[in-house]
C-alpha positions as CSV (number, residue, x, y, z in Angstrom):
1,M,0.0,0.0,0.0
2,N,1.4,3.4,-0.8
3,K,2.4,5.9,1.8
4,T,-0.5,8.3,1.1
5,N,-3.1,5.7,1.8
6,S,-1.5,4.1,4.8
7,S,-0.9,7.5,6.4
8,S,-4.5,8.6,5.9
9,I,-6.3,9.5,9.1
10,F,-9.4,7.7,7.9
11,T,-7.4,4.5,7.1
12,K,-5.8,4.6,10.6
13,A,-9.1,5.3,12.3
14,T,-10.9,2.5,10.5
15,L,-8.1,0.0,11.4
16,L,-8.2,1.1,15.1
17,L,-12.0,1.0,15.4
18,V,-12.2,-2.4,13.7
19,S,-9.6,-3.6,16.2
20,T,-11.9,-2.6,19.1
21,L,-14.4,-5.1,18.0
22,T,-12.2,-8.0,19.1
23,V,-12.3,-7.1,22.8
24,M,-16.0,-6.5,22.6
25,S,-16.6,-10.1,21.5
26,G,-16.6,-11.4,25.0
27,A,-16.1,-8.7,27.5
28,T,-19.2,-6.6,26.6
29,I,-21.6,-9.1,28.1
30,A,-19.4,-10.0,31.1
31,P,-21.4,-7.7,33.5
32,S,-24.6,-9.4,32.4
33,L,-23.6,-12.9,33.5
34,P,-25.1,-12.9,37.0
35,A,-28.5,-11.7,35.7
36,M,-28.3,-14.1,32.7
37,R,-27.7,-17.0,35.1
38,E,-30.8,-15.9,37.1
39,Y,-32.9,-15.6,34.0
40,F,-32.0,-19.1,32.8
41,S,-32.0,-20.6,36.3
42,N,-34.5,-23.3,35.2
43,V,-32.1,-24.5,32.5
44,Q,-29.9,-27.5,33.5
45,N,-26.2,-26.5,34.0
46,A,-27.2,-22.9,33.6
47,D,-24.2,-21.6,35.7
48,Y,-21.7,-23.3,33.3
49,L,-23.6,-22.5,30.1
50,V,-24.0,-18.8,30.9
51,K,-20.2,-18.5,31.5
52,L,-19.7,-20.5,28.3
53,A,-21.7,-17.7,26.5
54,L,-18.8,-15.4,27.4
55,T,-16.0,-17.7,26.2
56,L,-17.6,-19.8,23.4
57,P,-16.7,-17.1,20.8
58,A,-13.1,-17.7,21.8
59,L,-13.2,-21.4,20.8
60,F,-14.6,-20.6,17.4
61,I,-12.1,-17.7,16.9
62,A,-9.3,-20.3,17.7
63,L,-10.8,-22.8,15.3
64,G,-11.5,-20.3,12.5
65,A,-8.3,-18.2,12.6
66,P,-6.0,-20.7,10.8
67,L,-8.5,-20.9,7.9
68,V,-8.7,-17.2,7.8
69,G,-4.9,-16.9,7.6
70,I,-4.9,-19.2,4.6
71,I,-7.7,-17.4,2.9
72,I,-6.2,-13.9,3.3
73,D,-2.8,-15.0,2.1
74,K,-4.3,-16.5,-1.0
75,L,-7.3,-14.3,-1.8
76,G,-6.7,-11.0,-0.1
77,R,-7.6,-9.2,3.1
78,K,-10.4,-6.7,2.4
79,P,-13.2,-8.9,1.1
80,L,-13.1,-11.3,4.1
81,L,-13.0,-8.3,6.5
82,I,-16.2,-6.9,5.0
83,V,-18.0,-10.2,5.3
84,A,-16.7,-10.7,8.9
85,L,-18.0,-7.2,9.9
86,I,-21.5,-8.0,8.7
87,L,-21.6,-11.4,10.4
88,Y,-20.3,-9.8,13.6
89,G,-23.2,-7.3,13.8
90,I,-25.9,-9.9,13.1
91,A,-24.6,-12.8,15.2
92,G,-23.4,-10.6,18.1
93,S,-26.8,-8.8,18.5
94,S,-28.8,-12.0,18.4
95,G,-29.0,-12.2,22.2
96,L,-31.3,-9.2,22.1
97,I,-34.2,-11.3,20.9
98,L,-33.4,-14.9,21.5
99,N,-35.1,-16.7,24.4
100,D,-33.4,-20.0,24.1
101,L,-29.9,-20.3,25.8
102,T,-28.8,-22.9,23.2
103,L,-29.6,-20.5,20.3
104,I,-27.8,-17.7,22.1
105,L,-24.8,-20.0,22.2
106,V,-25.1,-20.6,18.5
107,G,-25.1,-16.9,17.9
108,R,-22.0,-16.6,20.1
109,A,-20.3,-19.3,18.0
110,L,-21.0,-17.4,14.8
111,L,-19.7,-14.2,16.5
112,G,-16.4,-16.1,17.2
113,I,-16.0,-17.0,13.5
114,S,-16.5,-13.3,12.5
115,V,-13.9,-12.2,15.1
116,A,-11.4,-14.6,13.7
117,G,-11.8,-12.8,10.4
118,I,-11.7,-9.3,11.9
119,M,-8.7,-9.7,14.3
120,T,-6.5,-11.7,11.9
121,T,-7.2,-9.4,9.0
122,A,-6.8,-6.1,10.9
123,T,-3.5,-7.1,12.4
124,T,-2.2,-8.4,9.1
125,L,-3.2,-5.2,7.3
126,I,-1.3,-3.2,9.9
127,A,1.8,-5.4,9.2
128,D,1.2,-4.9,5.5
129,Y,0.9,-1.1,5.7
130,Y,3.7,-0.3,8.1
131,I,7.3,-1.4,8.7
132,G,9.9,-1.0,11.4
133,A,9.3,1.5,14.1
134,A,6.1,2.7,12.5
135,R,4.7,-0.8,12.8
136,A,5.8,-1.1,16.5
137,Q,4.0,2.2,17.2
138,F,0.8,1.3,15.4
139,L,0.7,-2.2,17.0
140,G,1.0,-0.4,20.4
141,L,-1.8,2.0,19.3
142,Q,-3.9,-0.9,18.2
143,A,-3.6,-2.7,21.5
144,A,-4.3,0.7,23.3
145,F,-7.5,1.2,21.3
146,M,-8.6,-2.4,22.1
147,G,-8.0,-1.5,25.8
148,L,-9.8,1.8,25.6
149,G,-12.6,0.2,23.6
150,G,-12.9,-2.3,26.5
151,V,-13.1,0.5,29.0
152,F,-16.0,2.1,27.2
153,F,-17.9,-1.0,26.2
154,L,-17.4,-2.7,29.6
155,S,-18.5,0.4,31.5
156,F,-21.4,1.1,29.1
157,G,-22.3,-2.6,29.0
158,G,-22.3,-2.7,32.8
159,F,-24.6,0.4,33.1
160,I,-27.2,-0.9,30.6
161,A,-27.0,-4.5,32.0
162,D,-28.3,-3.0,35.3
163,Q,-31.4,-2.1,33.3
164,N,-31.7,-5.4,31.4
165,W,-29.2,-8.2,30.8
166,R,-30.1,-8.2,27.1
167,Y,-29.2,-4.6,26.3
168,P,-25.4,-5.1,26.0
169,F,-26.0,-7.4,23.0
170,A,-27.1,-4.3,21.1
171,I,-23.5,-2.9,21.2
172,Y,-22.4,-5.5,18.6
173,L,-24.4,-3.6,16.0
174,F,-21.6,-1.1,16.0
175,S,-19.7,-3.2,13.5
176,L,-22.3,-2.5,10.8
177,L,-21.4,1.2,10.9
178,L,-17.8,0.2,10.1
179,V,-18.7,-1.6,6.9
180,P,-18.8,1.6,4.7
181,C,-15.6,2.8,6.4
182,A,-13.8,-0.4,5.5
183,L,-15.1,-0.2,1.9
184,S,-14.0,3.4,1.5
185,F,-10.8,3.7,3.3
186,L,-9.0,0.3,3.3
187,V,-7.2,-0.7,0.2
188,E,-6.0,-4.2,-0.6
189,P,-2.2,-4.0,-0.2
190,E,0.3,-5.1,-2.8
191,R,2.0,-8.1,-1.3
192,H,5.0,-10.3,-2.1
193,Q,7.2,-7.3,-2.6
194,P,10.9,-7.2,-1.6
195,I,11.5,-5.4,1.7
196,N,14.5,-3.4,2.6
197,P,16.4,-5.6,5.1
198,N,17.4,-2.4,7.0
199,Q,13.7,-1.9,7.9
200,E,13.1,-5.4,9.1
201,I,14.8,-7.8,11.5
202,V,15.1,-10.4,8.7
203,T,14.4,-10.7,5.0
204,E,12.0,-13.0,3.3
205,T,14.8,-15.3,2.1
206,Q,15.5,-16.3,5.7
207,K,13.8,-19.2,7.3
208,L,10.9,-18.7,9.8
209,P,12.2,-19.4,13.3
210,I,9.7,-22.2,14.2
211,K,11.0,-22.4,17.9
212,L,10.2,-18.7,18.4
213,V,6.7,-19.1,16.8
214,I,5.8,-22.0,19.0
215,I,7.0,-20.3,22.2
216,T,5.0,-17.1,21.3
217,Y,1.8,-19.1,20.7
218,G,2.4,-20.9,24.0
219,I,2.7,-17.5,25.8
220,G,-0.6,-16.4,24.2
221,I,-2.5,-19.5,25.4
222,L,-1.1,-19.4,29.0
223,T,-1.5,-15.7,29.6
224,Q,-5.0,-15.6,28.3
225,I,-6.0,-18.5,30.5
226,V,-4.9,-16.4,33.4
227,F,-6.1,-13.0,32.3
228,Y,-9.6,-14.2,31.5
229,L,-10.1,-15.1,35.1
230,I,-11.0,-11.4,35.3
231,P,-14.0,-11.1,33.0
232,V,-15.2,-14.7,33.7
233,Q,-14.9,-14.8,37.5
234,L,-14.6,-11.3,38.8
235,P,-18.3,-10.4,38.6
236,F,-19.1,-13.4,40.8
237,Y,-16.1,-12.7,43.1
238,L,-17.2,-9.1,43.7
239,K,-20.8,-10.1,44.2
240,Q,-19.6,-12.7,46.8
241,L,-17.4,-10.1,48.6
242,F,-19.4,-6.9,48.3
243,N,-22.7,-7.8,46.7
244,A,-21.6,-5.7,43.7
245,G,-23.9,-5.0,40.9
246,A,-23.3,-5.3,37.1
247,S,-22.2,-1.6,36.8
248,Q,-19.6,-2.0,39.6
249,S,-18.2,-5.1,38.0
250,G,-18.1,-3.4,34.6
251,I,-16.1,-0.5,36.0
252,A,-13.7,-2.8,37.9
253,I,-13.0,-4.9,34.8
254,A,-12.7,-1.7,32.7
255,L,-10.0,-0.5,35.0
256,A,-7.8,-3.4,33.9
257,T,-8.4,-2.6,30.3
258,L,-7.7,1.1,30.9
259,L,-4.2,0.4,32.4
260,S,-3.7,-2.1,29.5
261,A,-4.3,0.6,27.0
262,M,-1.9,3.0,28.8
263,A,0.8,0.4,28.8
264,S,0.2,-0.3,25.1
265,L,0.6,3.3,24.3
266,L,4.1,3.3,25.9
267,Y,5.1,0.1,24.0
268,R,7.2,1.8,21.3
269,E,9.3,3.7,23.8
270,I,9.7,0.6,26.0
271,K,10.7,-1.6,23.0
272,A,13.3,1.0,22.0
273,K,15.1,0.3,25.3
274,L,14.4,-3.4,26.0
275,S,14.5,-6.7,24.3
276,F,11.4,-8.8,23.6
277,T,12.4,-11.1,26.4
278,A,12.7,-8.4,28.9
279,I,9.3,-7.0,28.0
280,Y,7.7,-10.5,28.4
281,G,9.3,-10.7,31.9
282,I,8.0,-7.4,33.0
283,A,4.5,-8.2,31.7
284,F,4.4,-11.6,33.5
285,L,5.7,-10.0,36.7
286,N,3.0,-7.3,36.6
287,M,0.3,-9.9,36.1
288,G,1.6,-11.9,39.0
289,I,1.6,-9.0,41.4
290,G,-1.8,-7.9,40.2
291,Y,-3.4,-11.2,40.8
292,Y,-1.8,-11.5,44.2
293,F,-3.6,-8.2,45.2
294,I,-6.9,-9.4,43.7
295,S,-6.6,-12.6,45.8
296,I,-6.4,-10.5,49.1
297,G,-10.1,-9.7,48.6
298,K,-10.7,-6.7,50.9
299,P,-10.7,-3.8,50.8
300,Y,-12.2,-3.0,47.4
301,L,-9.4,-0.6,46.6
302,I,-6.8,-3.4,46.8
303,I,-8.7,-5.3,44.2
304,L,-8.8,-2.3,41.9
305,L,-5.0,-1.8,42.4
306,G,-4.5,-5.4,41.5
307,L,-6.7,-5.1,38.4
308,G,-4.7,-2.0,37.3
309,I,-1.3,-3.7,37.7
310,A,-2.4,-6.9,35.9
311,G,-3.9,-4.9,33.1
312,S,-0.6,-3.0,32.6
313,G,1.1,-6.4,32.1
314,L,-1.4,-7.5,29.4
315,G,-1.0,-4.2,27.6
316,L,2.7,-5.0,27.0
317,L,2.1,-8.6,26.0
318,M,-0.2,-8.0,23.0
319,P,2.0,-5.6,20.9
320,N,5.1,-7.5,22.0
321,M,3.8,-10.8,20.6
322,N,2.6,-9.3,17.3
323,F,5.7,-7.1,16.7
324,C,8.0,-10.0,17.5
325,L,6.4,-12.3,15.0
326,T,5.7,-9.9,12.2
327,S,9.4,-8.7,12.4
328,V,10.6,-12.2,11.5
329,T,7.8,-13.4,9.2
330,P,8.1,-13.4,5.4
331,D,5.3,-11.4,3.7
332,A,3.9,-14.4,1.9
333,M,3.3,-16.2,5.3
334,R,2.1,-13.1,7.3
335,G,-1.6,-14.0,7.4
336,K,-0.9,-17.6,8.5
337,I,1.5,-16.6,11.3
338,I,-0.8,-13.8,12.6
339,S,-3.7,-16.2,12.5
340,G,-1.8,-18.5,14.9
341,V,-1.5,-15.6,17.4
342,T,-5.2,-15.1,17.1
343,T,-5.8,-18.8,17.7
344,S,-3.5,-19.0,20.7
345,L,-5.0,-16.0,22.4
346,F,-8.6,-17.1,22.0
347,L,-7.9,-20.7,22.7
348,G,-6.6,-19.5,26.1
349,Q,-9.7,-17.5,26.7
350,F,-11.9,-20.5,25.9
351,L,-9.9,-22.8,28.2
352,S,-9.9,-20.3,31.1
353,P,-13.4,-21.1,32.6
354,L,-13.0,-24.8,31.9
355,L,-9.9,-24.8,34.1
356,S,-10.9,-22.1,36.6
357,Q,-14.4,-23.2,37.3
358,P,-13.5,-26.6,39.0
359,L,-10.5,-25.0,40.7
360,S,-12.7,-22.2,42.1
361,V,-15.3,-24.6,43.3
362,K,-12.6,-26.6,45.1
363,V,-10.4,-23.9,46.6
364,G,-12.5,-20.7,46.3
365,L,-12.1,-17.7,44.0
366,A,-9.5,-15.9,46.2
367,N,-7.2,-18.9,46.2
368,T,-7.8,-19.3,42.4
369,Y,-6.5,-15.8,41.8
370,A,-3.6,-16.4,44.2
371,F,-2.7,-19.6,42.3
372,A,-2.8,-17.7,39.0
373,G,-0.6,-15.0,40.3
374,G,2.0,-17.6,41.4
375,F,1.9,-19.2,38.0
376,M,2.7,-15.8,36.4
377,F,5.7,-15.4,38.7
378,V,6.9,-18.7,37.3
379,L,6.5,-17.5,33.8
380,A,8.4,-14.3,34.6
381,V,11.4,-16.4,35.8
382,M,11.2,-18.5,32.7
383,A,11.1,-15.5,30.5
384,L,14.0,-13.7,32.1
385,I,16.3,-16.8,32.5
386,T,15.4,-19.7,30.3
387,L,14.3,-17.9,27.2
388,Y,17.1,-15.3,27.5
389,Y,19.9,-17.8,27.6
390,N,18.5,-20.6,25.4
391,L,17.2,-18.7,22.4
392,H,19.4,-17.1,19.8
393,D,20.9,-13.8,20.8
394,G,18.5,-13.0,23.6
395,K,16.5,-10.6,21.4
396,I,13.1,-12.3,21.6
């Protein structure tokens, strides 16, 4: 894509707004979960199924992303993005009118397929349009907008969920407003062009470092299993501790995404000073500290402090993963590799309640958060010692 188009404020705004849709896919209805559980209390296994409504999109994102990666590398980015935006609006808003929990879950599954298309395509287009430091800056900006979108949609979703648990589903209609923007301001990039090796870490003639790719995907899965304890379990944790309502839960979760956005905005400056490995270590450490504070329980301000610290860790992880891989990925394979990041992140989100629910029943939510914090401390040690010394030149 030429410089004029990629530097257009409308192009940048469209890419950033489209990126906010990914965080909406699950988090928007998080404050509605207790009221949904009450509404469907006569349904067998309602407690599990209602939480599944939050994370089921993640499974279908994980399953759909590899296919999306193949399609956009072969057929192009823009057409699939348009289709995904339309499906997102229709499937996401279906909870407004559906009275059958099974059908709501079907809608959530279709929503997941659409998010696979949106997230993979948006991040791949950013990698297509920008190189070097400009790419690092925009990936940080993308993660920040995702965080800020989460702040808005979680807070707004929590407020309207207090009126009726169905109302947050209407927020998904926002994607339909972005269809004409994508049609007008996004241009299918010219791909398979030689890249100046001075602007990238490697050239296309070099082999893809498979070990690095696998480790990055593993980081995505593990950190999302831990992070998604917040939207999945925190509303119930706060209700148990303080009898908190949907709006209070929404604001608390939004605080984590706000700090995540702030950390993402600083990513370019941090990356200029630190290696990929060091940034991973800081992110893991912050998440570990944050979850420890959450596990303390009372007072409420300690939980908010923990959410903020944990969110700042996540805000560094997202752009670090994307920039690390796009920096070493040949152009012709970019869609496939980015789709793997999408799969790993959302597979972790789907697995989170499957692992945390039985653990929380056995040891309680406070101990579950404490266990998650300890696990993040272990990852921090692995990132700063094992990865640094065992992987080539310590720059990952």
